[in-house]
VOLUM-811190 format. One record per residue (C-alpha): residue number from 1; residue in three letters; chain; x, y, z. Coordinates in Angstrom, 2 decimals. Layout:
REM VOLUM-811190
kegu = NUM	marke = ALA	lumtor = A	c1 = X	c2 = Y	c3 = Z
...
REM end
This chain:
REM VOLUM-811190
kegu = 1	marke = MET	lumtor = A	c1 = 44.89	c2 = -30.77	c3 = 123.16
kegu = 2	marke = ASP	lumtor = A	c1 = 43.46	c2 = -28.69	c3 = 121.44
kegu = 3	marke = ASN	lumtor = A	c1 = 46.57	c2 = -26.15	c3 = 120.86
kegu = 4	marke = VAL	lumtor = A	c1 = 48.46	c2 = -28.62	c3 = 119.95
kegu = 5	marke = ASN	lumtor = A	c1 = 48.87	c2 = -29.18	c3 = 115.05
kegu = 6	marke = VAL	lumtor = A	c1 = 49.87	c2 = -32.64	c3 = 115.26
kegu = 7	marke = HIS	lumtor = A	c1 = 50.27	c2 = -31.92	c3 = 111.49
kegu = 8	marke = ASN	lumtor = A	c1 = 53.97	c2 = -30.06	c3 = 112.69
kegu = 9	marke = ILE	lumtor = A	c1 = 54.73	c2 = -32.83	c3 = 114.90
kegu = 10	marke = THR	lumtor = A	c1 = 55.07	c2 = -35.64	c3 = 112.73
kegu = 11	marke = GLN	lumtor = A	c1 = 56.62	c2 = -33.92	c3 = 109.51
kegu = 12	marke = THR	lumtor = A	c1 = 59.57	c2 = -32.34	c3 = 112.96
kegu = 13	marke = ILE	lumtor = A	c1 = 59.73	c2 = -35.94	c3 = 113.86
kegu = 14	marke = GLY	lumtor = A	c1 = 59.98	c2 = -36.81	c3 = 110.11
kegu = 15	marke = LEU	lumtor = A	c1 = 63.03	c2 = -35.14	c3 = 109.36
kegu = 16	marke = ASP	lumtor = A	c1 = 64.98	c2 = -37.51	c3 = 111.65
kegu = 17	marke = LYS	lumtor = A	c1 = 65.93	c2 = -39.83	c3 = 109.07
kegu = 18	marke = ARG	lumtor = A	c1 = 65.80	c2 = -42.44	c3 = 110.64
kegu = 19	marke = ILE	lumtor = A	c1 = 61.99	c2 = -42.26	c3 = 111.08
kegu = 20	marke = SER	lumtor = A	c1 = 61.22	c2 = -40.38	c3 = 108.13
kegu = 21	marke = PRO	lumtor = A	c1 = 58.29	c2 = -38.59	c3 = 106.79
kegu = 22	marke = TYR	lumtor = A	c1 = 56.79	c2 = -41.77	c3 = 106.08
kegu = 23	marke = PHE	lumtor = A	c1 = 56.96	c2 = -44.04	c3 = 109.33
kegu = 24	marke = PHE	lumtor = A	c1 = 53.82	c2 = -42.87	c3 = 110.81
kegu = 25	marke = GLY	lumtor = A	c1 = 51.45	c2 = -40.18	c3 = 109.80
kegu = 26	marke = TYR	lumtor = A	c1 = 48.24	c2 = -38.14	c3 = 110.82
kegu = 27	marke = GLY	lumtor = A	c1 = 44.47	c2 = -39.62	c3 = 109.92
kegu = 28	marke = THR	lumtor = A	c1 = 40.80	c2 = -40.22	c3 = 110.92
kegu = 29	marke = PRO	lumtor = A	c1 = 41.20	c2 = -43.89	c3 = 112.45
kegu = 30	marke = TYR	lumtor = A	c1 = 42.16	c2 = -46.89	c3 = 110.84
kegu = 31	marke = GLY	lumtor = A	c1 = 39.83	c2 = -49.63	c3 = 109.56
kegu = 32	marke = GLY	lumtor = A	c1 = 38.72	c2 = -51.48	c3 = 106.81
kegu = 33	marke = THR	lumtor = A	c1 = 38.91	c2 = -55.45	c3 = 106.80
kegu = 34	marke = CYS	lumtor = A	c1 = 42.46	c2 = -56.98	c3 = 107.69
kegu = 35	marke = PHE	lumtor = A	c1 = 44.53	c2 = -54.57	c3 = 109.39
kegu = 36	marke = PRO	lumtor = A	c1 = 41.93	c2 = -54.49	c3 = 113.04
kegu = 37	marke = ARG	lumtor = A	c1 = 41.12	c2 = -57.84	c3 = 112.20
kegu = 38	marke = ASP	lumtor = A	c1 = 45.19	c2 = -58.83	c3 = 112.65
kegu = 39	marke = THR	lumtor = A	c1 = 45.54	c2 = -56.24	c3 = 114.90
kegu = 40	marke = SER	lumtor = A	c1 = 43.37	c2 = -58.27	c3 = 117.39
kegu = 41	marke = ALA	lumtor = A	c1 = 45.12	c2 = -61.44	c3 = 116.14
kegu = 42	marke = PHE	lumtor = A	c1 = 48.07	c2 = -60.38	c3 = 117.56
kegu = 43	marke = ILE	lumtor = A	c1 = 47.48	c2 = -59.43	c3 = 120.19
kegu = 44	marke = LYS	lumtor = A	c1 = 45.21	c2 = -62.39	c3 = 121.52
kegu = 45	marke = PHE	lumtor = A	c1 = 48.34	c2 = -65.08	c3 = 119.84
kegu = 46	marke = ALA	lumtor = A	c1 = 50.60	c2 = -62.82	c3 = 122.56
kegu = 47	marke = LYS	lumtor = A	c1 = 48.25	c2 = -63.03	c3 = 124.84
kegu = 48	marke = ASP	lumtor = A	c1 = 47.57	c2 = -66.62	c3 = 124.67
kegu = 49	marke = ARG	lumtor = A	c1 = 51.54	c2 = -66.94	c3 = 124.84
kegu = 50	marke = LYS	lumtor = A	c1 = 51.20	c2 = -65.32	c3 = 128.14
kegu = 51	marke = LYS	lumtor = A	c1 = 52.56	c2 = -62.03	c3 = 127.22
kegu = 52	marke = THR	lumtor = A	c1 = 51.42	c2 = -58.42	c3 = 125.74
kegu = 53	marke = ALA	lumtor = A	c1 = 51.55	c2 = -56.54	c3 = 122.66
kegu = 54	marke = LYS	lumtor = A	c1 = 51.89	c2 = -53.68	c3 = 124.23
kegu = 55	marke = ASN	lumtor = A	c1 = 52.54	c2 = -51.60	c3 = 121.14
kegu = 56	marke = LEU	lumtor = A	c1 = 49.23	c2 = -53.32	c3 = 119.05
kegu = 57	marke = ILE	lumtor = A	c1 = 47.40	c2 = -52.24	c3 = 122.24
kegu = 58	marke = PHE	lumtor = A	c1 = 48.19	c2 = -49.23	c3 = 122.26
kegu = 59	marke = ALA	lumtor = A	c1 = 47.95	c2 = -48.44	c3 = 118.94
kegu = 60	marke = GLU	lumtor = A	c1 = 44.21	c2 = -49.90	c3 = 119.89
kegu = 61	marke = GLU	lumtor = A	c1 = 43.38	c2 = -47.19	c3 = 122.09
kegu = 62	marke = VAL	lumtor = A	c1 = 44.69	c2 = -44.25	c3 = 119.89
kegu = 63	marke = ASN	lumtor = A	c1 = 42.78	c2 = -45.37	c3 = 117.63
kegu = 64	marke = GLU	lumtor = A	c1 = 39.79	c2 = -45.15	c3 = 119.61
kegu = 65	marke = MET	lumtor = A	c1 = 40.29	c2 = -42.47	c3 = 121.29
kegu = 66	marke = VAL	lumtor = A	c1 = 41.10	c2 = -40.80	c3 = 118.19
kegu = 67	marke = TYR	lumtor = A	c1 = 37.56	c2 = -41.90	c3 = 116.54
kegu = 68	marke = LYS	lumtor = A	c1 = 36.00	c2 = -40.59	c3 = 120.11
kegu = 69	marke = SER	lumtor = A	c1 = 37.55	c2 = -37.21	c3 = 119.14
kegu = 70	marke = ILE	lumtor = A	c1 = 35.78	c2 = -37.26	c3 = 116.40
kegu = 71	marke = LEU	lumtor = A	c1 = 32.35	c2 = -38.13	c3 = 117.09
kegu = 72	marke = ASP	lumtor = A	c1 = 32.99	c2 = -35.66	c3 = 119.79
kegu = 73	marke = LYS	lumtor = A	c1 = 33.70	c2 = -33.01	c3 = 117.64
kegu = 74	marke = VAL	lumtor = A	c1 = 30.04	c2 = -33.19	c3 = 115.31
kegu = 75	marke = LYS	lumtor = A	c1 = 27.50	c2 = -35.10	c3 = 117.44
kegu = 76	marke = SER	lumtor = A	c1 = 25.91	c2 = -31.43	c3 = 118.93
kegu = 77	marke = TYR	lumtor = A	c1 = 25.27	c2 = -30.29	c3 = 114.67
kegu = 78	marke = GLN	lumtor = A	c1 = 21.94	c2 = -31.49	c3 = 113.51
kegu = 79	marke = LYS	lumtor = A	c1 = 23.33	c2 = -32.00	c3 = 109.84
kegu = 80	marke = VAL	lumtor = A	c1 = 26.81	c2 = -33.72	c3 = 109.72
kegu = 81	marke = GLY	lumtor = A	c1 = 28.53	c2 = -34.50	c3 = 105.99
kegu = 82	marke = VAL	lumtor = A	c1 = 30.89	c2 = -37.38	c3 = 105.57
kegu = 83	marke = LEU	lumtor = A	c1 = 33.22	c2 = -36.90	c3 = 102.67
kegu = 84	marke = GLY	lumtor = A	c1 = 34.25	c2 = -40.39	c3 = 101.87
kegu = 85	marke = ILE	lumtor = A	c1 = 32.14	c2 = -43.32	c3 = 103.11
kegu = 86	marke = SER	lumtor = A	c1 = 34.11	c2 = -46.73	c3 = 102.17
kegu = 87	marke = PHE	lumtor = A	c1 = 37.21	c2 = -47.67	c3 = 104.59
kegu = 88	marke = LYS	lumtor = A	c1 = 40.23	c2 = -45.85	c3 = 102.37
kegu = 89	marke = PRO	lumtor = A	c1 = 39.77	c2 = -44.21	c3 = 98.93
kegu = 90	marke = ASN	lumtor = A	c1 = 38.79	c2 = -45.84	c3 = 95.97
kegu = 91	marke = SER	lumtor = A	c1 = 37.40	c2 = -49.25	c3 = 97.19
kegu = 92	marke = PRO	lumtor = A	c1 = 33.13	c2 = -49.32	c3 = 97.98
kegu = 93	marke = VAL	lumtor = A	c1 = 33.86	c2 = -51.64	c3 = 101.15
kegu = 94	marke = VAL	lumtor = A	c1 = 32.63	c2 = -50.31	c3 = 104.34
kegu = 95	marke = ILE	lumtor = A	c1 = 33.23	c2 = -53.32	c3 = 106.50
kegu = 96	marke = GLY	lumtor = A	c1 = 35.06	c2 = -52.12	c3 = 109.06
kegu = 97	marke = SER	lumtor = A	c1 = 35.20	c2 = -48.20	c3 = 107.95
kegu = 98	marke = PRO	lumtor = A	c1 = 35.02	c2 = -45.48	c3 = 110.05
kegu = 99	marke = SER	lumtor = A	c1 = 33.03	c2 = -43.57	c3 = 108.32
kegu = 100	marke = ALA	lumtor = A	c1 = 30.76	c2 = -46.44	c3 = 108.48
kegu = 101	marke = ARG	lumtor = A	c1 = 30.29	c2 = -46.22	c3 = 112.76
kegu = 102	marke = LEU	lumtor = A	c1 = 30.51	c2 = -43.08	c3 = 112.91
kegu = 103	marke = ILE	lumtor = A	c1 = 27.16	c2 = -42.45	c3 = 110.85
kegu = 104	marke = ARG	lumtor = A	c1 = 25.53	c2 = -45.87	c3 = 112.71
kegu = 105	marke = ASP	lumtor = A	c1 = 26.76	c2 = -43.67	c3 = 115.95
kegu = 106	marke = LEU	lumtor = A	c1 = 25.39	c2 = -40.29	c3 = 114.70
kegu = 107	marke = LEU	lumtor = A	c1 = 22.04	c2 = -42.06	c3 = 113.62
kegu = 108	marke = GLU	lumtor = A	c1 = 21.22	c2 = -43.24	c3 = 117.02
kegu = 109	marke = LEU	lumtor = A	c1 = 21.47	c2 = -39.59	c3 = 118.19
kegu = 110	marke = GLU	lumtor = A	c1 = 18.90	c2 = -39.15	c3 = 115.22
kegu = 111	marke = ILE	lumtor = A	c1 = 21.72	c2 = -36.33	c3 = 114.05
kegu = 112	marke = LYS	lumtor = A	c1 = 20.98	c2 = -36.38	c3 = 110.05
kegu = 113	marke = VAL	lumtor = A	c1 = 23.81	c2 = -38.10	c3 = 107.98
kegu = 114	marke = ASN	lumtor = A	c1 = 24.89	c2 = -36.55	c3 = 104.15
kegu = 115	marke = GLY	lumtor = A	c1 = 27.53	c2 = -38.47	c3 = 102.89
kegu = 116	marke = TYR	lumtor = A	c1 = 29.23	c2 = -38.46	c3 = 99.57
kegu = 117	marke = ASP	lumtor = A	c1 = 31.75	c2 = -41.21	c3 = 98.30
kegu = 118	marke = ALA	lumtor = A	c1 = 33.52	c2 = -41.08	c3 = 95.05
kegu = 119	marke = ILE	lumtor = A	c1 = 32.29	c2 = -44.67	c3 = 93.95
kegu = 120	marke = SER	lumtor = A	c1 = 28.68	c2 = -44.91	c3 = 93.60
kegu = 121	marke = GLU	lumtor = A	c1 = 28.25	c2 = -48.65	c3 = 94.74
kegu = 122	marke = THR	lumtor = A	c1 = 29.79	c2 = -48.56	c3 = 98.33
kegu = 123	marke = TYR	lumtor = A	c1 = 26.22	c2 = -46.49	c3 = 99.02
kegu = 124	marke = SER	lumtor = A	c1 = 24.62	c2 = -50.16	c3 = 98.62
kegu = 125	marke = ASN	lumtor = A	c1 = 27.31	c2 = -51.38	c3 = 100.42
kegu = 126	marke = LEU	lumtor = A	c1 = 26.02	c2 = -49.59	c3 = 103.35
kegu = 127	marke = ASP	lumtor = A	c1 = 23.12	c2 = -50.93	c3 = 105.67
kegu = 128	marke = MET	lumtor = A	c1 = 21.85	c2 = -47.55	c3 = 107.14
kegu = 129	marke = LYS	lumtor = A	c1 = 19.56	c2 = -44.92	c3 = 105.78
kegu = 130	marke = ILE	lumtor = A	c1 = 21.74	c2 = -41.10	c3 = 105.16
kegu = 131	marke = ASN	lumtor = A	c1 = 21.06	c2 = -38.79	c3 = 102.12
kegu = 132	marke = GLU	lumtor = A	c1 = 23.55	c2 = -40.05	c3 = 99.22
kegu = 133	marke = PHE	lumtor = A	c1 = 25.50	c2 = -37.40	c3 = 97.10
kegu = 134	marke = LEU	lumtor = A	c1 = 27.14	c2 = -37.96	c3 = 94.01
kegu = 135	marke = ASP	lumtor = A	c1 = 29.16	c2 = -34.92	c3 = 94.39
kegu = 136	marke = PRO	lumtor = A	c1 = 31.26	c2 = -33.57	c3 = 97.14
kegu = 137	marke = GLN	lumtor = A	c1 = 29.54	c2 = -29.36	c3 = 97.14
kegu = 138	marke = GLU	lumtor = A	c1 = 25.93	c2 = -30.95	c3 = 97.27
kegu = 139	marke = CYS	lumtor = A	c1 = 27.23	c2 = -32.83	c3 = 100.70
kegu = 140	marke = ILE	lumtor = A	c1 = 28.95	c2 = -30.16	c3 = 101.85
kegu = 141	marke = ASN	lumtor = A	c1 = 26.18	c2 = -27.63	c3 = 100.89
kegu = 142	marke = ASN	lumtor = A	c1 = 23.42	c2 = -29.50	c3 = 103.22
kegu = 143	marke = SER	lumtor = A	c1 = 25.63	c2 = -30.30	c3 = 106.47
kegu = 144	marke = GLU	lumtor = A	c1 = 26.27	c2 = -27.75	c3 = 109.21
kegu = 145	marke = VAL	lumtor = A	c1 = 30.10	c2 = -29.84	c3 = 109.20
kegu = 146	marke = VAL	lumtor = A	c1 = 31.42	c2 = -31.98	c3 = 107.63
kegu = 147	marke = LEU	lumtor = A	c1 = 34.31	c2 = -34.25	c3 = 108.65
kegu = 148	marke = ILE	lumtor = A	c1 = 37.01	c2 = -35.34	c3 = 105.98
kegu = 149	marke = MET	lumtor = A	c1 = 37.01	c2 = -38.87	c3 = 106.08
kegu = 150	marke = HIS	lumtor = A	c1 = 39.30	c2 = -39.51	c3 = 102.76
kegu = 151	marke = PRO	lumtor = A	c1 = 42.82	c2 = -37.79	c3 = 102.33
kegu = 152	marke = SER	lumtor = A	c1 = 41.33	c2 = -36.51	c3 = 98.36
kegu = 153	marke = LYS	lumtor = A	c1 = 42.97	c2 = -33.52	c3 = 97.65
kegu = 154	marke = THR	lumtor = A	c1 = 40.01	c2 = -32.93	c3 = 95.80
kegu = 155	marke = PHE	lumtor = A	c1 = 38.39	c2 = -31.66	c3 = 98.80
kegu = 156	marke = ASN	lumtor = A	c1 = 40.30	c2 = -28.88	c3 = 99.26
kegu = 157	marke = ASN	lumtor = A	c1 = 39.02	c2 = -27.53	c3 = 96.51
kegu = 158	marke = LEU	lumtor = A	c1 = 35.23	c2 = -27.11	c3 = 97.37
kegu = 159	marke = ASN	lumtor = A	c1 = 33.50	c2 = -24.29	c3 = 99.30
kegu = 160	marke = TYR	lumtor = A	c1 = 33.09	c2 = -24.67	c3 = 102.78
kegu = 161	marke = ASP	lumtor = A	c1 = 31.93	c2 = -21.23	c3 = 103.62
kegu = 162	marke = GLY	lumtor = A	c1 = 30.23	c2 = -21.03	c3 = 107.23
kegu = 163	marke = LYS	lumtor = A	c1 = 30.52	c2 = -24.37	c3 = 108.05
kegu = 164	marke = LYS	lumtor = A	c1 = 33.13	c2 = -26.50	c3 = 110.49
kegu = 165	marke = ILE	lumtor = A	c1 = 35.62	c2 = -28.58	c3 = 108.40
kegu = 166	marke = VAL	lumtor = A	c1 = 37.02	c2 = -31.97	c3 = 110.80
kegu = 167	marke = ASP	lumtor = A	c1 = 40.05	c2 = -32.45	c3 = 108.82
kegu = 168	marke = TYR	lumtor = A	c1 = 42.33	c2 = -34.90	c3 = 110.27
kegu = 169	marke = TRP	lumtor = A	c1 = 44.12	c2 = -35.80	c3 = 107.14
kegu = 170	marke = GLY	lumtor = A	c1 = 45.97	c2 = -31.81	c3 = 106.97
kegu = 171	marke = ILE	lumtor = A	c1 = 44.13	c2 = -30.90	c3 = 104.21
kegu = 172	marke = PHE	lumtor = A	c1 = 43.85	c2 = -27.28	c3 = 104.60
kegu = 173	marke = LYS	lumtor = A	c1 = 46.77	c2 = -26.66	c3 = 105.93
REM end
């Protein structure tokens, strides 16, 4: 739904003392080396015991819906900027990174990808050819649409004039 503000919804639900604002939040799809693997392992563990891990299956489905939503928002552009390439901030690891998956899918669609990550080592771990920027503003300047893939508040101090912004972290409230 385009007219729903997920940030307002999660903030309101978080007012309940039993839940608190730390129980859940919004953001880009989860990824990395451990969480997706462990989620799949728990689902298989339950299935092997003739049980269904409904909550984990649903979490995977939601994660995939969020991923597809992001991809759908940017696949009509010719130059996409990705701010945050590793699977989480302050890490050069791209294994299981939603950003790396998006980059791969965008490149397959023959879309030019501009990338910025705070750790330059991240680029050497990425097995795809993108335009690598060491400055986030340069990445933005060379893009039509910008994906905020890491929850870095430093991204809200940049100039996005004339750019479409895809921000699932709520940096721009």
